[in-house]
N, C-alpha and C positions, 0 to 999 in steps of 0.2 A: 403216725399221730392222727387222731380223728379230726374231721373237718371242723366240728364244733369247738374242740380244744384249741385248734390253730386260730380260729376266729376270736376266741376269748383272749388268748395271748396277744394277738394283734390289737384287740380293743384296749386291753390294759396298757399296752405301749402307746397307743394313740392318745389316750387320756393323760398318761404320765408325761408325754412330750409337751402337753398343753398345761402342765403345772398342777395336775390333780395328784393327790396322794392315794395309793392303793390301800384299801381297808380290808376287803375280803372278796373271795371268788366262790361261786356256787353256794351262797349262803341261803339258808332256809328261814323263812319268817312264817310261822304257823303253817308249815307244810308247803309254802309257796317258794319256789326256788328263784333267787335273784342271781343273775350271772355275775355281775360285778357291783361292788359298793366302793365308790370313790369319794374323795373329799377335796373341796376347794372352796373354802369360805362357808360351805354347808355340805350336807351329804347329797350324793347322787346315787340312786338305784338305777342300774343300767341293764336293760334287756338287749341281748345281742342276737341278731338274725343274719344269716348268710343268704345271699341271693345269687342266682345265675344271671339275672337280667334286672336292670333298674325298674322296668315296668311291673315287676312282681310285688312291689312295696305294699300296695293296697290290699294284698291278699295274705299278708304274713301274720297279722295280728287279728284274731277273732275278738268279738265283743266279750266273750267269756274270758279270754286271756287279759284283755284290758281291765276288766272288772277285778280280776285276781291281782293284777299288778297295782291297781289303785288301792285295793284292800291292804296289800303288803306295805305300801307307802304309808297309809294311815297308821298301821300298827307300829311301824318303825319310827315314824315321826312322833307318835305319842310316847314311845320309849326314850327318845332322845330329847324331846321337848325343844326342837329347833326345826328349821325349814329342811325339807327333804324334797329333792326334785327327781322326777322319774323321766328317764330318757330311753330312747331306743336307738341303738347304733346298728345300721344296716351296713354289712360288709359286702361289697360288690366285687366282681372279678377285677383282677389286676390291682388289688389293694385299695380301690376307691371306697369312700365311705359316705354315708349320709346319716347325720346325727340329728335326730328329731325329738322334740318333747312329746310326751304322751298325748297332750292336747291336740297335736297335729293329726291324730288318728281319728278324730271325731268328725 
């Protein structure tokens, strides 16, 4: 199984254990792929990144990627007419995670 698919399954389980409902995986919004869509009181669009070391975090999302994810959130939010939160889940070695809001990347 590919590293990305393993990380997606891990992330889905991570959020479900915290009470989130799975909505979709690898969903496209106007050509922009969203790794996971979860729901817990409102929608969460989740980008998943795997890292070899924790200090790689600041290099994993480019400004172009951030703009695309923000655009996807805007489109999805307009279609649902409710709050949509954008998160990035970093999966580190040994199953450790770092769950950040997109705003933490500015």
